[in-house]
Structures are given as C-alpha cells and as structure tokens.
mmCIF file of the C-alpha atoms, coordinates in Angstrom:
data_MODEL
# 
_entry.id   MODEL 
# 
loop_
_atom_site.group_PDB 
_atom_site.id 
_atom_site.type_symbol 
_atom_site.label_atom_id 
_atom_site.label_alt_id 
_atom_site.label_comp_id 
_atom_site.label_asym_id 
_atom_site.label_entity_id 
_atom_site.label_seq_id 
_atom_site.pdbx_PDB_ins_code 
_atom_site.Cartn_x 
_atom_site.Cartn_y 
_atom_site.Cartn_z 
_atom_site.occupancy 
_atom_site.B_iso_or_equiv 
_atom_site.pdbx_formal_charge 
_atom_site.auth_seq_id 
_atom_site.auth_comp_id 
_atom_site.auth_asym_id 
_atom_site.auth_atom_id 
_atom_site.pdbx_PDB_model_num 
ATOM 1   C CA . UNK A 1 1   ? 234.769 137.349 76.208  1.00 0.00 ? 1   UNK A CA 1 
ATOM 2   C CA . UNK A 1 2   ? 233.593 139.367 79.203  1.00 0.00 ? 2   UNK A CA 1 
ATOM 3   C CA . UNK A 1 3   ? 230.760 141.030 77.325  1.00 0.00 ? 3   UNK A CA 1 
ATOM 4   C CA . UNK A 1 4   ? 229.761 137.739 75.687  1.00 0.00 ? 4   UNK A CA 1 
ATOM 5   C CA . UNK A 1 5   ? 229.705 135.908 78.992  1.00 0.00 ? 5   UNK A CA 1 
ATOM 6   C CA . UNK A 1 6   ? 227.734 138.633 80.710  1.00 0.00 ? 6   UNK A CA 1 
ATOM 7   C CA . UNK A 1 7   ? 225.117 138.782 77.920  1.00 0.00 ? 7   UNK A CA 1 
ATOM 8   C CA . UNK A 1 8   ? 224.881 135.018 77.760  1.00 0.00 ? 8   UNK A CA 1 
ATOM 9   C CA . UNK A 1 9   ? 224.316 134.721 81.482  1.00 0.00 ? 9   UNK A CA 1 
ATOM 10  C CA . UNK A 1 10  ? 221.856 137.621 81.481  1.00 0.00 ? 10  UNK A CA 1 
ATOM 11  C CA . UNK A 1 11  ? 219.665 135.482 79.231  1.00 0.00 ? 11  UNK A CA 1 
ATOM 12  C CA . UNK A 1 12  ? 220.234 132.162 80.967  1.00 0.00 ? 12  UNK A CA 1 
ATOM 13  C CA . UNK A 1 13  ? 220.569 132.855 84.698  1.00 0.00 ? 13  UNK A CA 1 
ATOM 14  C CA . UNK A 1 14  ? 217.764 131.785 86.973  1.00 0.00 ? 14  UNK A CA 1 
ATOM 15  C CA . UNK A 1 15  ? 217.460 134.140 89.905  1.00 0.00 ? 15  UNK A CA 1 
ATOM 16  C CA . UNK A 1 16  ? 214.375 134.385 92.134  1.00 0.00 ? 16  UNK A CA 1 
ATOM 17  C CA . UNK A 1 17  ? 212.108 137.161 90.902  1.00 0.00 ? 17  UNK A CA 1 
ATOM 18  C CA . UNK A 1 18  ? 210.109 138.691 93.720  1.00 0.00 ? 18  UNK A CA 1 
ATOM 19  C CA . UNK A 1 19  ? 208.892 142.234 94.072  1.00 0.00 ? 19  UNK A CA 1 
ATOM 20  C CA . UNK A 1 20  ? 211.705 142.932 96.493  1.00 0.00 ? 20  UNK A CA 1 
ATOM 21  C CA . UNK A 1 21  ? 214.467 142.149 93.983  1.00 0.00 ? 21  UNK A CA 1 
ATOM 22  C CA . UNK A 1 22  ? 215.095 145.139 91.790  1.00 0.00 ? 22  UNK A CA 1 
ATOM 23  C CA . UNK A 1 23  ? 216.378 144.939 88.255  1.00 0.00 ? 23  UNK A CA 1 
ATOM 24  C CA . UNK A 1 24  ? 219.638 146.522 89.351  1.00 0.00 ? 24  UNK A CA 1 
ATOM 25  C CA . UNK A 1 25  ? 220.214 143.837 91.985  1.00 0.00 ? 25  UNK A CA 1 
ATOM 26  C CA . UNK A 1 26  ? 219.588 141.155 89.397  1.00 0.00 ? 26  UNK A CA 1 
ATOM 27  C CA . UNK A 1 27  ? 222.008 142.778 86.979  1.00 0.00 ? 27  UNK A CA 1 
ATOM 28  C CA . UNK A 1 28  ? 224.604 142.952 89.751  1.00 0.00 ? 28  UNK A CA 1 
ATOM 29  C CA . UNK A 1 29  ? 224.093 139.270 90.560  1.00 0.00 ? 29  UNK A CA 1 
ATOM 30  C CA . UNK A 1 30  ? 224.527 138.326 86.894  1.00 0.00 ? 30  UNK A CA 1 
ATOM 31  C CA . UNK A 1 31  ? 227.617 140.501 86.606  1.00 0.00 ? 31  UNK A CA 1 
ATOM 32  C CA . UNK A 1 32  ? 229.020 138.916 89.764  1.00 0.00 ? 32  UNK A CA 1 
ATOM 33  C CA . UNK A 1 33  ? 228.566 135.401 88.348  1.00 0.00 ? 33  UNK A CA 1 
ATOM 34  C CA . UNK A 1 34  ? 230.051 136.479 85.003  1.00 0.00 ? 34  UNK A CA 1 
ATOM 35  C CA . UNK A 1 35  ? 233.049 138.035 86.762  1.00 0.00 ? 35  UNK A CA 1 
ATOM 36  C CA . UNK A 1 36  ? 233.776 134.860 88.729  1.00 0.00 ? 36  UNK A CA 1 
ATOM 37  C CA . UNK A 1 37  ? 233.426 132.652 85.656  1.00 0.00 ? 37  UNK A CA 1 
ATOM 38  C CA . UNK A 1 38  ? 235.730 134.887 83.617  1.00 0.00 ? 38  UNK A CA 1 
ATOM 39  C CA . UNK A 1 39  ? 238.339 134.711 86.363  1.00 0.00 ? 39  UNK A CA 1 
ATOM 40  C CA . UNK A 1 40  ? 238.179 130.908 86.230  1.00 0.00 ? 40  UNK A CA 1 
ATOM 41  C CA . UNK A 1 41  ? 238.468 130.783 82.437  1.00 0.00 ? 41  UNK A CA 1 
ATOM 42  C CA . UNK A 1 42  ? 240.996 133.556 81.849  1.00 0.00 ? 42  UNK A CA 1 
ATOM 43  C CA . UNK A 1 43  ? 243.274 132.770 84.780  1.00 0.00 ? 43  UNK A CA 1 
ATOM 44  C CA . UNK A 1 44  ? 243.131 129.035 84.148  1.00 0.00 ? 44  UNK A CA 1 
ATOM 45  C CA . UNK A 1 45  ? 241.929 128.334 87.676  1.00 0.00 ? 45  UNK A CA 1 
ATOM 46  C CA . UNK A 1 46  ? 240.954 124.808 88.708  1.00 0.00 ? 46  UNK A CA 1 
ATOM 47  C CA . UNK A 1 47  ? 238.180 126.083 90.994  1.00 0.00 ? 47  UNK A CA 1 
ATOM 48  C CA . UNK A 1 48  ? 234.884 127.900 90.498  1.00 0.00 ? 48  UNK A CA 1 
ATOM 49  C CA . UNK A 1 49  ? 233.281 129.788 93.384  1.00 0.00 ? 49  UNK A CA 1 
ATOM 50  C CA . UNK A 1 50  ? 229.619 130.716 92.860  1.00 0.00 ? 50  UNK A CA 1 
ATOM 51  C CA . UNK A 1 51  ? 228.702 130.903 96.536  1.00 0.00 ? 51  UNK A CA 1 
ATOM 52  C CA . UNK A 1 52  ? 226.202 133.558 97.694  1.00 0.00 ? 52  UNK A CA 1 
ATOM 53  C CA . UNK A 1 53  ? 225.047 134.380 94.155  1.00 0.00 ? 53  UNK A CA 1 
ATOM 54  C CA . UNK A 1 54  ? 221.272 133.998 94.785  1.00 0.00 ? 54  UNK A CA 1 
ATOM 55  C CA . UNK A 1 55  ? 221.135 131.084 92.326  1.00 0.00 ? 55  UNK A CA 1 
ATOM 56  C CA . UNK A 1 56  ? 218.065 128.850 92.339  1.00 0.00 ? 56  UNK A CA 1 
ATOM 57  C CA . UNK A 1 57  ? 219.661 126.468 89.842  1.00 0.00 ? 57  UNK A CA 1 
ATOM 58  C CA . UNK A 1 58  ? 223.031 126.043 88.144  1.00 0.00 ? 58  UNK A CA 1 
ATOM 59  C CA . UNK A 1 59  ? 222.828 128.434 85.159  1.00 0.00 ? 59  UNK A CA 1 
ATOM 60  C CA . UNK A 1 60  ? 222.649 126.752 81.745  1.00 0.00 ? 60  UNK A CA 1 
ATOM 61  C CA . UNK A 1 61  ? 224.772 129.536 80.305  1.00 0.00 ? 61  UNK A CA 1 
ATOM 62  C CA . UNK A 1 62  ? 227.669 128.495 82.524  1.00 0.00 ? 62  UNK A CA 1 
ATOM 63  C CA . UNK A 1 63  ? 227.834 125.038 80.918  1.00 0.00 ? 63  UNK A CA 1 
ATOM 64  C CA . UNK A 1 64  ? 228.376 126.619 77.499  1.00 0.00 ? 64  UNK A CA 1 
ATOM 65  C CA . UNK A 1 65  ? 230.877 129.222 78.678  1.00 0.00 ? 65  UNK A CA 1 
ATOM 66  C CA . UNK A 1 66  ? 232.929 126.636 80.574  1.00 0.00 ? 66  UNK A CA 1 
ATOM 67  C CA . UNK A 1 67  ? 232.663 123.823 78.034  1.00 0.00 ? 67  UNK A CA 1 
ATOM 68  C CA . UNK A 1 68  ? 236.273 124.211 76.890  1.00 0.00 ? 68  UNK A CA 1 
ATOM 69  C CA . UNK A 1 69  ? 237.710 124.226 80.426  1.00 0.00 ? 69  UNK A CA 1 
ATOM 70  C CA . UNK A 1 70  ? 235.287 121.992 82.358  1.00 0.00 ? 70  UNK A CA 1 
ATOM 71  C CA . UNK A 1 71  ? 237.838 119.170 82.452  1.00 0.00 ? 71  UNK A CA 1 
ATOM 72  C CA . UNK A 1 72  ? 240.294 121.423 84.304  1.00 0.00 ? 72  UNK A CA 1 
ATOM 73  C CA . UNK A 1 73  ? 237.871 122.322 87.117  1.00 0.00 ? 73  UNK A CA 1 
ATOM 74  C CA . UNK A 1 74  ? 238.436 120.270 90.265  1.00 0.00 ? 74  UNK A CA 1 
ATOM 75  C CA . UNK A 1 75  ? 236.629 122.336 92.918  1.00 0.00 ? 75  UNK A CA 1 
ATOM 76  C CA . UNK A 1 76  ? 233.192 123.965 92.721  1.00 0.00 ? 76  UNK A CA 1 
ATOM 77  C CA . UNK A 1 77  ? 231.557 125.948 95.515  1.00 0.00 ? 77  UNK A CA 1 
ATOM 78  C CA . UNK A 1 78  ? 227.827 126.661 95.263  1.00 0.00 ? 78  UNK A CA 1 
ATOM 79  C CA . UNK A 1 79  ? 227.324 127.273 98.980  1.00 0.00 ? 79  UNK A CA 1 
ATOM 80  C CA . UNK A 1 80  ? 224.677 129.614 100.394 1.00 0.00 ? 80  UNK A CA 1 
ATOM 81  C CA . UNK A 1 81  ? 222.478 129.932 97.331  1.00 0.00 ? 81  UNK A CA 1 
ATOM 82  C CA . UNK A 1 82  ? 218.773 129.028 96.991  1.00 0.00 ? 82  UNK A CA 1 
ATOM 83  C CA . UNK A 1 83  ? 219.116 125.887 94.876  1.00 0.00 ? 83  UNK A CA 1 
ATOM 84  C CA . UNK A 1 84  ? 216.371 123.271 95.186  1.00 0.00 ? 84  UNK A CA 1 
ATOM 85  C CA . UNK A 1 85  ? 217.856 120.860 92.651  1.00 0.00 ? 85  UNK A CA 1 
ATOM 86  C CA . UNK A 1 86  ? 221.052 120.131 90.769  1.00 0.00 ? 86  UNK A CA 1 
ATOM 87  C CA . UNK A 1 87  ? 220.916 118.509 87.331  1.00 0.00 ? 87  UNK A CA 1 
ATOM 88  C CA . UNK A 1 88  ? 222.520 115.384 85.901  1.00 0.00 ? 88  UNK A CA 1 
ATOM 89  C CA . UNK A 1 89  ? 224.125 117.677 83.314  1.00 0.00 ? 89  UNK A CA 1 
ATOM 90  C CA . UNK A 1 90  ? 226.177 119.289 86.093  1.00 0.00 ? 90  UNK A CA 1 
ATOM 91  C CA . UNK A 1 91  ? 227.823 115.961 86.963  1.00 0.00 ? 91  UNK A CA 1 
ATOM 92  C CA . UNK A 1 92  ? 228.250 114.855 83.342  1.00 0.00 ? 92  UNK A CA 1 
ATOM 93  C CA . UNK A 1 93  ? 229.934 118.204 82.523  1.00 0.00 ? 93  UNK A CA 1 
ATOM 94  C CA . UNK A 1 94  ? 232.325 118.496 85.468  1.00 0.00 ? 94  UNK A CA 1 
ATOM 95  C CA . UNK A 1 95  ? 233.632 114.920 85.347  1.00 0.00 ? 95  UNK A CA 1 
ATOM 96  C CA . UNK A 1 96  ? 237.009 115.767 86.931  1.00 0.00 ? 96  UNK A CA 1 
ATOM 97  C CA . UNK A 1 97  ? 235.496 117.304 90.048  1.00 0.00 ? 97  UNK A CA 1 
ATOM 98  C CA . UNK A 1 98  ? 237.257 116.432 93.314  1.00 0.00 ? 98  UNK A CA 1 
ATOM 99  C CA . UNK A 1 99  ? 235.478 118.712 95.772  1.00 0.00 ? 99  UNK A CA 1 
ATOM 100 C CA . UNK A 1 100 ? 231.889 119.967 95.687  1.00 0.00 ? 100 UNK A CA 1 
ATOM 101 C CA . UNK A 1 101 ? 230.403 122.352 98.248  1.00 0.00 ? 101 UNK A CA 1 
ATOM 102 C CA . UNK A 1 102 ? 226.598 122.636 98.160  1.00 0.00 ? 102 UNK A CA 1 
ATOM 103 C CA . UNK A 1 103 ? 225.992 123.588 101.782 1.00 0.00 ? 103 UNK A CA 1 
ATOM 104 C CA . UNK A 1 104 ? 223.305 126.086 102.692 1.00 0.00 ? 104 UNK A CA 1 
ATOM 105 C CA . UNK A 1 105 ? 220.871 125.434 99.836  1.00 0.00 ? 105 UNK A CA 1 
ATOM 106 C CA . UNK A 1 106 ? 217.420 123.780 99.738  1.00 0.00 ? 106 UNK A CA 1 
ATOM 107 C CA . UNK A 1 107 ? 218.354 120.472 98.075  1.00 0.00 ? 107 UNK A CA 1 
ATOM 108 C CA . UNK A 1 108 ? 216.263 117.389 98.822  1.00 0.00 ? 108 UNK A CA 1 
ATOM 109 C CA . UNK A 1 109 ? 218.037 114.887 96.543  1.00 0.00 ? 109 UNK A CA 1 
ATOM 110 C CA . UNK A 1 110 ? 220.892 114.376 94.102  1.00 0.00 ? 110 UNK A CA 1 
ATOM 111 C CA . UNK A 1 111 ? 220.586 112.972 90.564  1.00 0.00 ? 111 UNK A CA 1 
ATOM 112 C CA . UNK A 1 112 ? 221.730 109.378 89.964  1.00 0.00 ? 112 UNK A CA 1 
ATOM 113 C CA . UNK A 1 113 ? 224.585 110.765 87.837  1.00 0.00 ? 113 UNK A CA 1 
ATOM 114 C CA . UNK A 1 114 ? 226.465 111.696 91.019  1.00 0.00 ? 114 UNK A CA 1 
ATOM 115 C CA . UNK A 1 115 ? 227.256 107.983 91.445  1.00 0.00 ? 115 UNK A CA 1 
ATOM 116 C CA . UNK A 1 116 ? 229.335 108.102 88.249  1.00 0.00 ? 116 UNK A CA 1 
ATOM 117 C CA . UNK A 1 117 ? 231.839 110.662 89.560  1.00 0.00 ? 117 UNK A CA 1 
ATOM 118 C CA . UNK A 1 118 ? 235.260 108.999 89.353  1.00 0.00 ? 118 UNK A CA 1 
ATOM 119 C CA . UNK A 1 119 ? 237.418 111.597 91.109  1.00 0.00 ? 119 UNK A CA 1 
ATOM 120 C CA . UNK A 1 120 ? 235.181 113.150 93.786  1.00 0.00 ? 120 UNK A CA 1 
ATOM 121 C CA . UNK A 1 121 ? 236.802 112.994 97.235  1.00 0.00 ? 121 UNK A CA 1 
ATOM 122 C CA . UNK A 1 122 ? 234.663 115.463 99.226  1.00 0.00 ? 122 UNK A CA 1 
ATOM 123 C CA . UNK A 1 123 ? 231.014 116.566 99.131  1.00 0.00 ? 123 UNK A CA 1 
ATOM 124 C CA . UNK A 1 124 ? 229.458 119.090 101.500 1.00 0.00 ? 124 UNK A CA 1 
ATOM 125 C CA . UNK A 1 125 ? 225.652 118.890 101.695 1.00 0.00 ? 125 UNK A CA 1 
ATOM 126 C CA . UNK A 1 126 ? 225.278 120.468 105.144 1.00 0.00 ? 126 UNK A CA 1 
ATOM 127 C CA . UNK A 1 127 ? 222.232 122.598 105.926 1.00 0.00 ? 127 UNK A CA 1 
ATOM 128 C CA . UNK A 1 128 ? 220.026 121.467 103.059 1.00 0.00 ? 128 UNK A CA 1 
ATOM 129 C CA . UNK A 1 129 ? 216.642 119.672 103.143 1.00 0.00 ? 129 UNK A CA 1 
ATOM 130 C CA . UNK A 1 130 ? 217.581 116.012 102.654 1.00 0.00 ? 130 UNK A CA 1 
ATOM 131 C CA . UNK A 1 131 ? 215.186 113.643 104.445 1.00 0.00 ? 131 UNK A CA 1 
ATOM 132 C CA . UNK A 1 132 ? 216.690 110.536 102.818 1.00 0.00 ? 132 UNK A CA 1 
ATOM 133 C CA . UNK A 1 133 ? 220.408 109.752 102.705 1.00 0.00 ? 133 UNK A CA 1 
ATOM 134 C CA . UNK A 1 134 ? 221.583 110.153 99.062  1.00 0.00 ? 134 UNK A CA 1 
ATOM 135 C CA . UNK A 1 135 ? 222.639 106.507 98.602  1.00 0.00 ? 135 UNK A CA 1 
ATOM 136 C CA . UNK A 1 136 ? 224.231 107.082 95.181  1.00 0.00 ? 136 UNK A CA 1 
ATOM 137 C CA . UNK A 1 137 ? 227.146 108.614 97.109  1.00 0.00 ? 137 UNK A CA 1 
ATOM 138 C CA . UNK A 1 138 ? 228.014 105.090 98.254  1.00 0.00 ? 138 UNK A CA 1 
ATOM 139 C CA . UNK A 1 139 ? 228.856 104.224 94.616  1.00 0.00 ? 139 UNK A CA 1 
ATOM 140 C CA . UNK A 1 140 ? 231.688 106.775 94.428  1.00 0.00 ? 140 UNK A CA 1 
ATOM 141 C CA . UNK A 1 141 ? 234.872 104.768 95.005  1.00 0.00 ? 141 UNK A CA 1 
ATOM 142 C CA . UNK A 1 142 ? 237.056 107.845 95.575  1.00 0.00 ? 142 UNK A CA 1 
ATOM 143 C CA . UNK A 1 143 ? 234.801 109.609 98.090  1.00 0.00 ? 143 UNK A CA 1 
ATOM 144 C CA . UNK A 1 144 ? 236.544 110.286 101.419 1.00 0.00 ? 144 UNK A CA 1 
ATOM 145 C CA . UNK A 1 145 ? 234.370 112.919 103.122 1.00 0.00 ? 145 UNK A CA 1 
ATOM 146 C CA . UNK A 1 146 ? 230.577 113.345 103.297 1.00 0.00 ? 146 UNK A CA 1 
ATOM 147 C CA . UNK A 1 147 ? 229.034 116.228 105.245 1.00 0.00 ? 147 UNK A CA 1 
ATOM 148 C CA . UNK A 1 148 ? 225.264 115.994 105.799 1.00 0.00 ? 148 UNK A CA 1 
ATOM 149 C CA . UNK A 1 149 ? 225.051 117.997 109.007 1.00 0.00 ? 149 UNK A CA 1 
ATOM 150 C CA . UNK A 1 150 ? 221.821 119.905 109.583 1.00 0.00 ? 150 UNK A CA 1 
ATOM 151 C CA . UNK A 1 151 ? 219.439 117.966 107.335 1.00 0.00 ? 151 UNK A CA 1 
ATOM 152 C CA . UNK A 1 152 ? 216.314 115.884 108.122 1.00 0.00 ? 152 UNK A CA 1 
ATOM 153 C CA . UNK A 1 153 ? 217.753 112.398 107.680 1.00 0.00 ? 153 UNK A CA 1 
ATOM 154 C CA . UNK A 1 154 ? 216.444 109.597 109.928 1.00 0.00 ? 154 UNK A CA 1 
ATOM 155 C CA . UNK A 1 155 ? 218.342 106.574 108.584 1.00 0.00 ? 155 UNK A CA 1 
ATOM 156 C CA . UNK A 1 156 ? 221.876 105.981 107.303 1.00 0.00 ? 156 UNK A CA 1 
ATOM 157 C CA . UNK A 1 157 ? 222.858 103.020 105.064 1.00 0.00 ? 157 UNK A CA 1 
ATOM 158 C CA . UNK A 1 158 ? 225.859 102.046 107.204 1.00 0.00 ? 158 UNK A CA 1 
ATOM 159 C CA . UNK A 1 159 ? 226.414 98.705  105.407 1.00 0.00 ? 159 UNK A CA 1 
ATOM 160 C CA . UNK A 1 160 ? 226.786 100.459 102.056 1.00 0.00 ? 160 UNK A CA 1 
ATOM 161 C CA . UNK A 1 161 ? 229.005 103.132 103.562 1.00 0.00 ? 161 UNK A CA 1 
ATOM 162 C CA . UNK A 1 162 ? 231.192 100.503 105.215 1.00 0.00 ? 162 UNK A CA 1 
ATOM 163 C CA . UNK A 1 163 ? 231.794 98.986  101.779 1.00 0.00 ? 163 UNK A CA 1 
ATOM 164 C CA . UNK A 1 164 ? 233.120 102.271 100.382 1.00 0.00 ? 164 UNK A CA 1 
ATOM 165 C CA . UNK A 1 165 ? 236.870 101.831 99.819  1.00 0.00 ? 165 UNK A CA 1 
ATOM 166 C CA . UNK A 1 166 ? 237.993 105.422 100.495 1.00 0.00 ? 166 UNK A CA 1 
ATOM 167 C CA . UNK A 1 167 ? 235.498 106.812 103.031 1.00 0.00 ? 167 UNK A CA 1 
ATOM 168 C CA . UNK A 1 168 ? 237.258 108.349 106.045 1.00 0.00 ? 168 UNK A CA 1 
ATOM 169 C CA . UNK A 1 169 ? 234.755 110.831 107.496 1.00 0.00 ? 169 UNK A CA 1 
ATOM 170 C CA . UNK A 1 170 ? 230.971 111.222 107.766 1.00 0.00 ? 170 UNK A CA 1 
ATOM 171 C CA . UNK A 1 171 ? 229.173 114.109 109.485 1.00 0.00 ? 171 UNK A CA 1 
ATOM 172 C CA . UNK A 1 172 ? 225.493 113.532 110.318 1.00 0.00 ? 172 UNK A CA 1 
ATOM 173 C CA . UNK A 1 173 ? 225.190 115.931 113.259 1.00 0.00 ? 173 UNK A CA 1 
ATOM 174 C CA . UNK A 1 174 ? 221.860 117.715 113.777 1.00 0.00 ? 174 UNK A CA 1 
ATOM 175 C CA . UNK A 1 175 ? 219.741 115.146 111.933 1.00 0.00 ? 175 UNK A CA 1 
ATOM 176 C CA . UNK A 1 176 ? 216.678 113.466 113.513 1.00 0.00 ? 176 UNK A CA 1 
ATOM 177 C CA . UNK A 1 177 ? 218.273 109.984 113.386 1.00 0.00 ? 177 UNK A CA 1 
ATOM 178 C CA . UNK A 1 178 ? 216.046 107.122 114.537 1.00 0.00 ? 178 UNK A CA 1 
ATOM 179 C CA . UNK A 1 179 ? 217.025 104.987 117.531 1.00 0.00 ? 179 UNK A CA 1 
ATOM 180 C CA . UNK A 1 180 ? 218.206 102.022 115.401 1.00 0.00 ? 180 UNK A CA 1 
ATOM 181 C CA . UNK A 1 181 ? 220.560 104.276 113.450 1.00 0.00 ? 181 UNK A CA 1 
ATOM 182 C CA . UNK A 1 182 ? 221.827 105.909 116.632 1.00 0.00 ? 182 UNK A CA 1 
ATOM 183 C CA . UNK A 1 183 ? 222.567 102.475 118.114 1.00 0.00 ? 183 UNK A CA 1 
ATOM 184 C CA . UNK A 1 184 ? 224.365 101.369 114.949 1.00 0.00 ? 184 UNK A CA 1 
ATOM 185 C CA . UNK A 1 185 ? 226.511 104.507 115.060 1.00 0.00 ? 185 UNK A CA 1 
ATOM 186 C CA . UNK A 1 186 ? 227.830 103.474 118.488 1.00 0.00 ? 186 UNK A CA 1 
ATOM 187 C CA . UNK A 1 187 ? 229.548 100.413 116.978 1.00 0.00 ? 187 UNK A CA 1 
ATOM 188 C CA . UNK A 1 188 ? 233.118 100.779 115.728 1.00 0.00 ? 188 UNK A CA 1 
ATOM 189 C CA . UNK A 1 189 ? 233.408 101.745 112.061 1.00 0.00 ? 189 UNK A CA 1 
ATOM 190 C CA . UNK A 1 190 ? 236.395 102.006 109.767 1.00 0.00 ? 190 UNK A CA 1 
ATOM 191 C CA . UNK A 1 191 ? 235.626 105.686 109.146 1.00 0.00 ? 191 UNK A CA 1 
ATOM 192 C CA . UNK A 1 192 ? 235.094 108.549 111.587 1.00 0.00 ? 192 UNK A CA 1 
ATOM 193 C CA . UNK A 1 193 ? 231.462 109.472 112.266 1.00 0.00 ? 193 UNK A CA 1 
ATOM 194 C CA . UNK A 1 194 ? 230.332 112.790 113.721 1.00 0.00 ? 194 UNK A CA 1 
ATOM 195 C CA . UNK A 1 195 ? 226.811 112.556 115.129 1.00 0.00 ? 195 UNK A CA 1 
ATOM 196 C CA . UNK A 1 196 ? 224.805 114.391 117.744 1.00 0.00 ? 196 UNK A CA 1 
ATOM 197 C CA . UNK A 1 197 ? 224.520 112.077 120.712 1.00 0.00 ? 197 UNK A CA 1 
ATOM 198 C CA . UNK A 1 198 ? 221.238 111.998 122.580 1.00 0.00 ? 198 UNK A CA 1 
ATOM 199 C CA . UNK A 1 199 ? 221.672 113.237 126.110 1.00 0.00 ? 199 UNK A CA 1 
# 
C-alpha cells in the first residue's frame, strides 16, 4: 500500500518545478503527502492534513487512493500551499466534508460544485486572492462559519447571507470593502460579522 501510494503520487503530484527545487526536495514532498494519506487510510482517520506540502493543485492520485474511504473524511486541511484553483471533482469526491481549510493559498474562485455540499459547516478561505465573494457558499444550508479575511473583496451579498439558515459567523477583515458594504455591515445581522472598521 505504502509503495503503491508513493509511486502513484510520484506520477500524479503537481509541485512547482523551478530551478531552485531539487529532485530530492520534490521526492521528499511526494513522500510527505504519501505518508499523510497512508495515515488517513490505514488508521481510519476522518481527517486529511495536506497543509504546507507545496501543492499547486489537489493531486489526482489522491482521489484514486482515497476512493474507498472518501465518504469517511469529514475534515480536510490544505492550508499554506500554492494552489490557484480547486476542482469540481474535489467537492464531488469528498461529499461528507464538514470542515475545509484552504487558507494561505492563491485561490481566486471556487467551482459551482461547492454549492452542492450538504454537510459543510466551516470553510476557511483566509489569505487567498478572492476579489469577488464566492456566492455559491450561500447555497450551502449547513454552513455556519465563513472566513475570508485577507482577500481583495469589495462587496458582500448580505441579503443572500442573511437567508442562510445556519450561518453564525463571517470574517471579512482586511478586505478593501466599498463604502456601501461597510455601511450595510453596521446594521444588525443574525450572524456575527468580523470586519475591519475604517478609522
């Protein structure tokens, strides 16, 4: 299993290739990912931590390796990688996901498939490159917490968010919110909003 996973990922992992990254470093990164995936599969864990793995996309090989246990995984951490996009396949594979941490990447949008998540309660998108609020999040009935701190968002769809049945907490600190949005944030809302107030 270990050898199979490692070989599979060696062929399917996408890691930035620049002159500064030596083959040994790449092999170590692949082995690190393989080790973490094996721990999830073999120990029957409900979480997968692939933070700080230098990933620029979610590796295709992982979908195949985790196919048999994807329904058991409730928490995935992909924080502090170099991901610019996340595929629809990710959300259609991990349908039982409750918590997703994507902070510290370079994401600019989410696929529409995120709106079909039926169990997601928390999503962390802090410190990415969103300039538009990912409105598909408003379609997730179970979503309680949204963290978008440190992006480039100017407007927030407060009407749609107010219609979300479970939303309790929204963090939009350190975004260049326009004056209309800032004014709207001053009104009372049924969920807690963290925002940087203009001094």
